N, C-alpha and C positions, 0 to 999 in steps of 0.2 A: 844397251839402254835404248829407249824409244825416242823418236823425234821430239815429242813434247817435253820429255825429261831433259834432253840435251838443251833445248831452248830455255827451259826454266832454270837449269843449272847455270847457264850462261849469265843470265841476269843476276842470279844470286851471287855468283862468283865476283862479278863486277862490284856489286854492293859490298861484299866482303873485302875486296881489294881497296876500296875507298876507306873503309873502316880501319884496315891495317895501316894504310898510309897516314890517317889521322892520328893513330897511336904511335907513329914513328917506325913501324916495322916495314922498312922499305923492301926487304927481300920477299916477305909474304905478299905485300901489295903488288909487287912485280909479278910473282908467280900466279896470283889470282887474276891479274889482268890478262896474262897469256892464256890461262885456262878458260877465261870467259870467251875470248875470241875462238879458241879451239873448239869449245862446246857448240857454239853457233855454227861453225863450219861443219862440224860433225852432224848437226841436225839436218842441214841441207844435203850433205853427202848421203846420209842414211836414207833420206826420202828419195833421192835420185839413184840410189844403188851405186854410188861411187865409192871407191876404196877410201877408207879413212881410219884404218886401224893403226897406222904408224905415223910418226911425226912428219916424215917426208910427204905423205899423202896429203896433208893439210895445205902445204904449199901448192900442190897441184890443184886442189879444190879451189883455193883462192884465185889461182891463175885462170881456171876455167870460168869462174864466176865473173872475173874482170872482163873476160872476152864476151861472155854471154850478155852481160848488162851494159857493156861498153863504158865502164867507169874505172879509171885508173886508181881511184882512191881505195877500192877494195883491196888490191894487192899492196898498195902503199901502207894502208893501215894494218894489214896483216903483218907487214914487215916491222911496224912499230911494236906489235904484240910479240913478235919474235925477239926484238931487242929487250923487251921486258923479261922474257924467258931467260935470255942470256944474262941479264942483270941478277937474276936469282942466284946464279952461280958465281958471278964475278963481282957483284956489289960495286959497280962503278958509276951508276947514275945518281944525279942529284935529286933530292926530294921533289923540287919543282918540276924537273923533267919527267919524273915518274907520274906526277899528277897530270901533266900535259899528255903523257902517253895514255893514261887511263881515259882521258877525255877522247882521244882518238879511237881507243877501243870502243868506247860508247858510240861514237859515230859509226864505226864499223857494224856494231850490233844493230843500230837503228836502220842502217842500209840493208842489212842481210835478213833481218827478221821478217819483213814482208814476203821474202822468198820461201819461207817455211810455211807449208800448208797446215791444215787442220791442227 
C-alpha cells in the first residue's frame, strides 16, 4: 500500500470504529480503532523506509516517533490502541472505555498525520 492510502485508510477505519461502537459492536469498534492507529504508523514508516510489515514493528515505529518528536503521548496512545486490539480477542472493555480509547486514537492520528508527507 502507498503512504496516502495508509493515511486515508487510517481515518476511514476510525470512522468505521465509531459507527461500530454506536451500533453496539464493541469487538469491531475495538479492532477498527487498533487498525486506524496501525495504518497511520505504517504511513510514516513507509515514507521513512522503516520496517512495518509485522505487528512488533509498529511498537518500534511508535517508540522511534516518541523519541523523534519528544512526545510521550505518541507511545502512550499507541498502547491504548494495543489495548483495543487485545479487546477484540478478549472482549473485556466497557463500552465507555472503548469510546474513550477511540478518542485517544484520534488524538494519536491528529499528532501523527502532520508527519506524513505528500
